[in-house]
N, C-alpha and C positions, 0 to 999 in steps of 0.2 A: 275715623279709626283707620289705622294702617295695618299692613300685614304683620308688622312687628308687635302689634297689640294683641293679635289673635294667633296663638300658637298653631291651631289646627287649620288656619286658613291657607289655601294653596297660593303660592306666589304667582303674580300675574305681571304681564308687560303690556303697557298701553301707549307705547310711543307712536304718535301720529294717528291714533284711533280713539274712538269714543269709549266711554266707560262700559257701554253695553257690549263692545266687541273686544274685551280684554282677553288675552291668550295666557294660559297658565305656564309658568316657567318650569324647567326640568328640575327634579329634586337633586340636591347635592348628595354624591355618593358617600357612603359610610367609610371611615378610615380606620376604625378600630378593628383588630383581628383577635378572635378568641383563641386561635391555636398558638402554640409555643414557637419560638424561632427555630430555624433549622438546626443550629448547633445544639440547642436544648433537646430537640427531638432525637438527635443521634445519641445524646447522653442517655435519654430515657430508654432507647432501644438497647444500648449496651448493658445498662443495669438490669433490664428485664431479661436479658439472655445470660445473666450471671457474670458480666464483665466487671473488671475492677474499676471502682470510681476513682476519679483523679484526686490525688492527695498532694498537698503543697510540700515541696522539697524542703527539708530542714537545712538551714544554712550552717548548722553545726555538724553536718555529716562528715565522717572520717574517711569516706571513700575517695580514692584518688581519681583524678581526671575531671574533665568538664562534664556538665550536666548531660549533654547529648550522649556521651560515651557511657555514663552510668546507666542511663535509660536503655541503651542498646544492650548492655550486659544483663540487665534485668529481664528484657524480652528474650534474650538468647537462652537464659537459664530455663525459661518456661516453654521453649519450643524445640523443634528437632535440630536447630542450629547448634545446640549445645552438645549434641552427640558426636563422638569421634567417627562413627560409622554412618554413612549416608543412608537415608530411608526413602523408600518409594512406596506410596500408597499404604503407609503405616508399617511396612515391613523393612527390616534392615537389609541392605544390599551387601552381600558378602564379597570379599576380594577387593575392597577399595576403601580408601580413607576419604574423609570429607574434603581435605585439601586437594586430593587428586581428582575428585568428582567435580569440584568447582572449576578448576582450570581446564578441564577437558570438555566443557560445554561448547557446542558448536551448532551452527545453523546449516551445515552441509546436508546434502541428501543422505538419508540413511543407507548404508551399503547393504549388499546382500548378506544373508546369514552366514555365520562362520562355517557351518558345515557344508554350505554350497560353494564357498570360495576355494580357490586353489591353495594348497598348503605351501606356505613360505618358510623356507628353512633358515634364511639369513637375510637381514636388512643391512645394506651398505649405504653409507652417506659420504659422498665426496663434498667436503665443505671447503669453500674458499676462505682464505685467511682474512682476519679483520683488517681494519684500516691501518695502513703502515705509515711510517714517517717519511718515506720517499723511496723511489726506485733507482736513484743514482748510486746508492750504496746498499750493502747488505744490512738493512735497518730492521728494527723490531717494530712492535705495535705502538700506536698512540694510546693515550688513556681511553679514547672512544673505542679504538679497536679492541682493547682488553675488555671493555664493558660489552661490546657486541659479542665477543666470544663467550663470555660468561652467560649472557642471556641465551645464546644458541644452545649451550649445554643444558640450561634449565628447560628449554623447549623440547630438546631431544629426550630428556628424562621422562616426559609424559608417556613415551612409547615403551618404556622399560618396565616389565612386569616382574612379579616375584619369581626368583630362581633364574632370571636371565643373566647372561654373561655378555659384557660389552668389551670389545677389543678396539684399541685406538692406535692408529698409525699416522705417520706424518712425513712430509717432505723434509729434507735436511736443509732447511733455511731458517733463519731467526724468526721471521714473521709467521711461518707455518708452525714452528715448534712452540712459540708462545701462544698461538691460537689454540693448539691442542692442550696446553697446560691450563689456560683459563677455561676452556670448554669442559675439561675434566672436573675442575673444581665446581663449576656451576651444575654439572650433572650430579655430582656427589651430594651437593647441598639440597637439590630438589628431590632426589631419591629419598633422602632422609626425611624431608618434609612430607612426602607422600606415604611414608611408612613402608617402603618397599625393601625387600631383602634381595639385593642384586649385587653382582660382582663386576667391578669396573677395573680393567687391567691397566698396567702401566703403559706409557707412551713409547712406541717403537718407531724409529726412523727407518724408512724403507726407500731404497734407491728407485724402485719402480714408479714412485709417485712424485718424483722431482719435476721441476718446471721444464719446459722445452729448452733444449740446449742450442748453443751456437759454437761452431767450430772456429777456434782462434789459433794463432801460432803457438799458444801455450797449452792447447788441448781443448776438450769440450768444456764449455762453461755455461752456467745459467745465464739467461739473457740479462738479468740484473747484475750478476757478478762480472759480466763482460763489459759493463758500461765504463768502468774506470780505465780498463785497458784501451777501449775504443776511444775514449776522450783523450787519453795521453797520445795515442797514435795520430789522431786527427790534428791535435795541436802541433805535433812534430812535423807533419806534412805541410801544414799551413805556414809554419815558421821557416822551414828549410826548403820547401818546394822540391821535393825529391822525385817528382814525376808522377806517374799514374799510381793511384792508390790500389791496393790489393782488393780482390772481389769481396772478401769477407768484410772488409772495412766499409765498402760501398753499401752492402746490404744492411749492415748494422746501422749505418748512418741514415739510410732510408727509414728503418724501423723507428729509431729514436727521433727522427725529424717529424714523423707523424705524431708521436707522443707529445713533443714540445709544441706542435701546432694545434693541439687540442683535438686531434683526430683519434681514430680507433686503430692502434697498431695490431691488435689481435685479429681484426678482420683482414688486415693486410697479410698477416702470417697465414691465416686460414685459406685465403683465396689466391694469393700470389706465389707462384713457384719460386723457391729460394734455395740456392745451391749450398749455402753454409748453415742453414737453419734445419733443426730436426723437423721432419715432416709431421703434420698433425696426426696422420694415421699411425705413425710410429708411437706417438704418445698414447693413442687409444689401445694399441696392442700391448704396450707395457703396463698400462692401467689394468687391463684384463689379467695379465700375468701376475701382477701384485695382488689383485683381488682374489684370484683362485688360489694363490699361495697362502694368503692369510686364512682363507676359508679351510684349506686342507691342514695347515699346521696348527692353527689356534682356532678351532671351531667355536663360534659364539653366536648368540642370537642376533647381535648387532655389531657391525664393524663401522667405525667412524674414521675417516681419513681426512686430515687437514692438508690441503695442497693449494694449487695456484689456478687462476682463472683460465689461462690458455688451454691446458690439457682438459680441464673440466668442460669447457665450451666445445672443444673438439670431440670429446666423448658424447656429449648431448647431441651434437650435430650428426655424428655417425648414427646414433640410435634413432633420432627423430626423422632424419632424412631432410632436414632443413636447419638453418642456423637460428636457434631460438634466442640468441642474444647473450650479452656478457652477464655473468652472474654478479650480483652485488656482494659486498663484504659479508661473509659468513653465510651466504646463500648456498643451498646444497642441491646436488643431483642425487636422487635416491634410486638404488638398484635393489630389487627384491628377487633373490634366487628362488625359483620354484623347485619343489621336491623332484628329485630325479636328475637335476643338474643339466637339463637340456635347454631350458628356456629361462628367461628372466624378464621382469617388468622394470622399465626405466621411467621414472617420474620426474618431471621438471616443469615448473610453472603451470600447474593444473592440466598437464597433458601426460598421458600414459601411453607407452609403446612397448609391445611385447617383442622381444628379440631372442634370437638363438645364441646361446653361449658359444663363442667361437672355440674351435679346437686349435690351439696354438701350434701344435705339431703339424697340422694339416695345412696351415696357411702357406702361401707360396713364397719361395725364396727367389727373388727376382733375378739373381745372378745364376741360378741353377739352370742347366740346359742350354745356356748361350754358348756360342763358339768362343774360342779363346780370344779372337780379335775384338769381340764386343765386351769382354770383361776387363775392368780396370786392372792395371798392372799389379797393384797391391793385392787384389783378390786373386789374381792369377798366380802370383808367387806363393800365397798361402795355400792354394790348392795343390800346387806342385810339391810343396814341402810335406803336405799331409798324405 
């Protein structure tokens, strides 16, 4: 008789040993499981807690959209996602819509409480224009630049609350003006999505926010507007060999040579003394003049100015005490005026610097107090006439 003939007999192994020294074999483990599979256990738990059992979707359903979208709509109707007002811990949060609450989620550190923070009277944004078609002519924006401007307007709309007033200024160039137009449209669209009641003013071109200028024989010109005249004069000198080039042409040639070589001409303008270019600090002074004029004439909770990278970078360099780098298309430097008008906060690339608002009337006039021999003849004649 073998072990297969006796069900209760313990299996043994006798390889190389006698029958009396047989060793019992280990029992084969059981493979059957009395408990239900995991997916079935979860189903039992849902039904025990009152959950809805799964039902087969009817193929004759008249609902529009794919199955996953219809399921999402069903879940949304039964949850807080279906409410227009966001809820927190079962209570509705007043003063906000669900769209606004969703886009303002952030992982940043929670700031100090509002009652502890300094009161800000006005937010100012110096926004660089979107991607342009080129700098050799007075060009407008590319399709990408238009999209960038529209998206920047949507992003800035997050900070617009009920009852706020937004004022928009721009430099008088095609690329800056088109940036302001697309930015304004994006802001209006997003404010409507958020359910806000805010006023967004029309676009105003202001001379204080123009690009840095170059002195040419035809007068002061934007560095881009001066390109065609520079190119024409350079070609004439190369063809006719009229002798030494004038200094303004030499400096503009150096500037555009850096641009064509893939360098950074704005760094050259910021760091190299140039006789025919408007100095960077002059741009900072007129930016402050335009900012304070807009704040006085058209008081608003937010002021948005679309302008150019050179003056924006000069303004940030003056405020931070170092060159923080070239702003990208539609990137902004933010200035927050503190109540009282004595100080302001300048924010750029995750850095904040508190500065004193300059008194423009008290700033020095570099020609005043100098003897007549040190004053340029044009300034000297104007003084004598007055």
